C-alpha positions in Angstrom: 9.8 -7.7 -9.2 9.9 -11.5 -8.7 6.6 -13.4 -8.9 4.7 -14.6 -5.9 6.0 -17.8 -4.7 3.4 -20.6 -4.5 3.7 -23.8 -2.6 2.3 -26.5 -4.7 1.1 -28.5 -1.5 -0.6 -25.5 0.0 -1.7 -23.2 -3.2 -1.8 -19.6 -2.5 -5.3 -18.2 -3.7 -4.9 -14.6 -2.6 -2.0 -12.5 -1.1 -4.8 -10.8 1.1 -7.7 -12.8 2.2 -10.2 -11.3 4.9 -13.7 -12.5 6.0 -15.7 -10.4 8.6 -12.6 -8.4 9.4 -12.7 -6.1 12.4 -10.1 -3.8 13.8 -10.1 -1.2 16.5 -8.3 2.3 16.5 -8.2 2.8 20.3 -11.7 2.3 21.4 -13.4 2.7 18.1 -14.3 -0.1 15.9 -12.4 1.5 12.6 -12.8 -1.5 10.4 -16.5 -3.4 10.9 -16.6 -6.8 9.3 -14.9 -6.3 6.0 -14.5 -9.0 3.3 -11.5 -8.8 0.9 -10.0 -11.2 -1.7 -6.9 -9.1 -3.2 -4.6 -10.8 -5.8 -1.7 -9.0 -7.9 -2.6 -5.5 -9.0 -2.9 -2.1 -7.6 -6.1 -1.8 -5.1 -6.8 1.7 -4.2 -8.7 2.3 -0.8 -10.8 5.6 -0.7 -13.0 6.8 1.7 -13.5 10.1 3.9 -11.5 10.9 6.9 -12.1 8.5 9.7 -13.4 6.0 7.3 -11.1 3.3 8.5 -8.3 3.3 5.6 -5.4 3.8 7.7 -6.6 1.2 10.3 -7.3 -1.6 7.5 -3.8 -0.8 6.2 -2.2 -1.5 9.5 -4.2 -4.7 10.0 -2.7 -5.7 6.3 0.8 -4.6 7.5 0.4 -6.9 10.7 0.8 -3.7 12.9 -3.1 -3.7 14.3 -4.2 -7.0 15.4 -7.9 -7.9 14.2 -10.5 -8.1 17.0 -12.8 -10.4 15.0 -13.0 -12.3 11.7 -10.2 -13.9 9.9 -7.1 -12.2 8.1 -4.6 -14.4 5.8 -1.8 -12.8 4.2 0.5 -14.6 1.7 -1.2 -17.7 2.8 -0.7 -17.4 6.7 -3.4 -16.7 9.3 -2.6 -13.4 11.0 -2.6 -13.3 15.0 -4.1 -16.8 15.1 -1.3 -19.2 15.0 0.3 -17.8 11.8 3.9 -17.3 11.2 4.2 -13.4 11.2 7.8 -13.5 10.5 7.2 -15.1 7.1 4.5 -12.7 6.4 6.8 -9.7 7.4 9.8 -10.9 5.0 7.3 -10.9 2.2 5.4 -7.7 2.7 6.6 -4.0 2.2 4.8 -1.0 4.3 5.0 2.7 3.8 2.7 4.2 6.8 1.6 7.9 6.6 4.5 9.0 8.7 7.5 6.9 9.3 10.6 7.4 11.4 14.1 7.4 10.0 17.6 8.3 11.2 18.5 11.8 9.7 22.3 11.2 9.7 21.9 7.9 7.7 22.3 8.3 3.8 19.5 7.1 1.5 21.5 4.0 0.8 22.5 3.2 4.5 18.7 3.6 5.5 17.3 1.2 2.7 20.3 -1.2 3.5 19.4 -1.3 7.2 15.5 -1.8 6.2 16.7 -4.6 3.9 18.5 -6.2 6.9 15.6 -5.9 9.2 13.6 -7.7 6.5 16.1 -10.5 6.6 17.0 -10.1 2.9 20.0 -12.5 2.4 23.1 -10.5 3.2 24.7 -11.3 -0.1 21.6 -9.8 -1.9 21.3 -6.6 0.2 23.5 -4.3 -2.0 21.8 -5.0 -5.2 18.4 -5.1 -3.8 19.2 -1.3 -2.0 20.3 -0.1 -5.3 17.3 -1.5 -7.3 14.9 0.0 -4.8 16.6 3.4 -4.9 16.7 3.2 -8.7 12.8 2.5 -8.8 11.8 5.6 -6.9 14.2 7.8 -8.7 16.7 8.5 -6.2 19.9 7.5 -7.7 21.8 10.6 -7.9 21.0 11.0 -4.2 21.8 7.7 -2.9 24.8 8.9 -0.9 23.1 12.1 0.5 22.2 12.2 4.3 18.3 12.0 4.8 18.5 15.4 6.8 19.3 17.4 3.5 16.3 15.8 1.6 13.0 17.6 0.8 9.9 16.2 2.1 9.0 14.7 -1.2 12.2 13.1 -1.5 12.0 11.5 1.9 8.5 10.3 0.9 10.4 8.4 -1.8 12.9 7.0 0.5 10.1 5.7 2.3 8.7 3.9 -0.8 12.1 2.7 -1.5 12.3 0.8 2.0 8.8 -0.7 1.4 10.1 -1.9 -2.0 13.3 -3.4 -1.0 13.7 -7.2 -1.3 10.8 -7.2 -3.9 8.0 -8.2 -1.8 4.8 -9.8 -2.8 2.6 -7.6 -1.0 3.1 -3.8 -0.8 1.0 -1.6 1.7 1.3 2.2 1.0 -0.6 4.8 3.1 -0.7 7.9 0.9 2.6 7.2 -1.1 2.5 10.3 -3.3 2.0 12.8 -0.4 4.3 16.0 -0.7 5.7 14.5 -4.2 5.8 17.1 -7.0 3.5 16.4 -10.0 6.5 15.2 -12.5 7.6 12.7 -9.8 3.9 11.7 -8.9 3.3 10.7 -12.6 6.7 8.6 -12.4 5.5 6.9 -9.3 2.1 6.1 -10.7 4.2 4.3 -13.8 6.1 2.5 -11.0 2.9 1.3 -9.2 1.3 0.1 -12.2 4.4 -2.1 -13.1 4.6 -3.2 -9.4 0.9 -4.4 -9.6 1.8 -6.9 -12.5 3.3 -9.6 -10.1 2.7 -8.0 -6.6 -0.4 -7.2 -4.6 -0.4 -3.5 -4.0 -2.8 -2.0 -1.6 -2.8 1.9 -1.6 -4.9 4.3 0.4 -4.7 7.7 -0.9 -6.8 11.1 -1.2 -5.3 11.9 -4.7 -7.9 11.3 -7.1 -5.8 11.5 -9.9 -3.6 8.7 -8.2 -6.4 6.2 -8.1 -7.6 6.6 -11.7 -4.2 6.5 -13.2 -2.6 3.6 -11.1 -5.4 1.5 -9.6 -6.8 -1.7 -11.3 -9.7 -1.8 -8.6 -11.1 0.2 -5.8 -12.5 -0.2 -2.3 -14.5 2.7 -1.0 -14.7 2.6 2.9 -17.3 4.6 4.8 -17.7 4.4 8.7 -15.6 1.2 8.4 -17.8 -0.8 6.0 -17.1 -1.2 2.5 -19.4 1.1 0.5 -18.2 0.1 -3.0 -15.8 -2.2 -4.8 -15.0 -2.2 -8.4 -12.9 -0.8 -11.2 -12.3 3.0 -11.5 -14.5 3.1 -14.7 -17.4 1.4 -12.6 -17.2 4.1 -9.9 -17.4 6.7 -12.6 -20.3 5.3 -14.0 -22.2 5.7 -10.5 -21.9 9.5 -11.0 -25.3 11.0 -11.3 -26.4 13.7 -13.8 -25.4 17.4 -13.0 -22.1 18.4 -11.8 -19.9 21.2 -13.5 -17.0 21.2 -15.3 -14.7 21.4 -12.1 -15.9 18.0 -10.9 -14.9 15.0 -12.5 -17.4 11.9 -13.1 -14.9 9.9 -11.0 -15.5 12.4 -8.2 -19.0 12.5 -8.6 -19.3 8.7 -8.6 -17.3 8.7 -5.4 -19.8 11.1 -3.7 -22.6 9.2 -5.0 -21.5 5.8 -3.2 -21.1 7.6 0.0 -24.8 8.7 0.1 
């Protein structure tokens, strides 16, 4: 991964900066006055169904426009006179479900997304191979997408998000459908990405959060209910519980009350 590029005349404080950010999902205000300052690292987004996780990630991916507040990505204001083309070149996005061409091979699909991101033509082959290698699909690079399992398709989605070494990576349920062994490999990959990139990941898999994330944001009804490290969330656990419930899960439940 390349480090985030910083313009000395316009220093980049945070890859993600939001103040009072509000975003609608249909008619509902799904994200309500959220403040964020996110730098390099793996930032987990947790919350019950309907808490606003996917809507927040859609806003960070420049898909859902803010209706109030301010949002800056890679130093550019979003939907307020900023250069969205520059932002989109610098980010990778894996939504919960993504469209793909079943007749494409893995390599053809990732190359196509590299082209859409305006990766320089002479860099596309190497960038594509690097992204495929990162997600463990080297041996399947020339297979048609229609022949792959659901877990492999998810890894193709992660590869297209990573192609071009983006400085901001937005991932919605990146390990959904991935088997336990591959999930562990992807956690290791995410930790490595977080050393130089800002990774924002929404997930329901508690183990992914505890293993991969440097800090957490818990949303509830569109608002931030907690912000801190996995250890700090676990410390919120009350007394009681049983051997089937981890302190992390109890802490998560506690902050939602």
